[in-house]
C-alpha positions as CSV (number, residue, x, y, z in Angstrom):
1,M,50.0,41.2,-67.6
2,F,46.7,43.6,-67.4
3,A,47.6,44.6,-70.9
4,L,46.7,40.8,-72.0
5,R,43.4,40.6,-70.2
6,D,40.5,39.4,-72.5
7,K,43.0,39.0,-75.4
8,Y,43.7,35.4,-75.0
9,A,41.4,32.5,-74.1
10,I,41.6,28.7,-73.2
11,A,39.3,27.7,-76.2
12,G,39.1,23.8,-75.7
13,I,39.4,21.1,-73.1
14,G,40.1,17.5,-73.7
15,Y,40.8,14.8,-71.4
16,T,41.1,10.9,-71.5
17,E,39.1,8.2,-69.7
18,F,39.9,8.0,-66.1
19,S,41.7,4.9,-65.0
20,K,44.6,3.4,-62.8
21,K,45.9,1.0,-65.6
22,S,45.1,2.1,-69.1
23,G,47.5,-0.1,-70.7
24,R,48.6,3.1,-72.8
25,T,51.7,5.4,-73.2
26,V,51.7,8.6,-71.6
27,R,52.2,10.3,-75.0
28,S,49.0,8.3,-76.2
29,L,47.0,9.3,-73.5
30,A,48.4,13.3,-74.3
31,S,47.7,13.1,-77.8
32,E,44.2,12.0,-77.4
33,A,43.5,15.1,-74.9
34,C,45.1,17.2,-77.4
35,I,43.1,16.3,-80.2
36,K,40.0,16.3,-78.3
37,A,40.8,19.7,-76.8
38,T,41.7,21.2,-80.8
39,A,38.3,19.6,-81.7
40,D,36.4,21.3,-78.7
41,A,37.7,24.5,-79.7
42,G,36.6,24.4,-83.0
43,L,40.0,23.7,-84.7
44,K,41.9,21.4,-86.7
45,V,45.3,20.3,-85.8
46,S,46.7,21.9,-88.9
47,D,45.8,25.0,-87.0
48,I,48.2,24.5,-84.4
49,D,51.6,25.6,-84.8
50,G,52.8,25.9,-80.9
51,I,52.7,23.4,-78.1
52,V,54.0,23.6,-74.3
53,S,54.3,20.9,-71.8
54,Y,55.6,20.2,-68.7
55,N,57.9,17.1,-68.0
56,F,57.4,15.6,-64.4
57,N,58.2,11.9,-64.1
58,D,56.2,10.2,-66.8
59,S,55.0,12.9,-68.7
60,A,55.3,13.2,-72.6
61,P,57.6,15.8,-74.3
62,A,56.2,18.6,-76.5
63,I,57.3,17.4,-79.8
64,A,56.7,13.8,-79.4
65,V,52.8,15.1,-78.9
66,A,53.1,17.4,-81.7
67,T,54.4,14.6,-84.0
68,E,52.0,12.3,-82.9
69,I,48.8,14.6,-83.4
70,G,50.1,15.5,-86.6
71,V,51.1,19.1,-85.9
72,P,52.3,19.9,-89.7
73,Q,55.1,22.7,-88.3
74,A,55.5,23.3,-84.9
75,G,57.2,26.7,-84.9
76,Y,57.0,26.6,-80.9
77,A,57.6,23.6,-78.9
78,V,58.7,24.0,-75.0
79,D,59.0,21.5,-72.1
80,F,59.1,22.6,-68.6
81,L,60.5,20.7,-65.7
82,S,58.2,21.4,-62.8
83,G,55.2,19.9,-61.2
84,G,52.5,21.7,-59.2
85,N,53.1,24.9,-60.4
86,A,53.2,23.8,-64.2
87,A,49.8,24.8,-65.1
88,N,50.0,28.5,-64.8
89,L,53.7,28.3,-65.9
90,I,52.8,26.6,-69.1
91,I,49.4,29.0,-69.9
92,L,52.0,32.1,-69.7
93,S,54.6,30.7,-71.8
94,A,52.1,30.0,-74.4
95,V,50.5,33.5,-74.2
96,A,54.1,35.2,-74.1
97,A,55.3,33.0,-77.4
98,I,52.2,34.1,-79.0
99,E,52.3,37.4,-78.1
100,R,56.1,37.7,-79.5
101,G,54.8,35.7,-82.9
102,L,56.7,32.6,-82.1
103,P,53.7,30.2,-83.2
104,R,51.6,32.2,-85.7
105,R,48.5,31.1,-85.0
106,S,47.6,29.1,-82.0
107,C,49.5,27.2,-79.1
108,A,48.5,23.6,-77.6
109,I,49.0,22.6,-74.2
110,A,49.8,19.4,-73.6
111,P,49.7,17.5,-69.9
């Protein structure tokens, strides 16, 4: 993994308002967070062509989020069924996918 040191970065962060009962779907919340993270990174949604997510109870599928935010061509979309270890798993999966050329430009990570 040291060969990848300083080669990739988490460039944007997005989150939604914290609440117990937002009245919104998980997909809607995940989509808002992805759009905000994309903007925070200085990118446009059209720059994204890969998306990784995890499903645990009420999470949103990656391709559903990609569709909702308007990713024009998701060359890589994957969901993991996991819980507490999902954060490192999805980041490592995104890096591995980009390293192999599956998404050509960048990869979003959906909660």
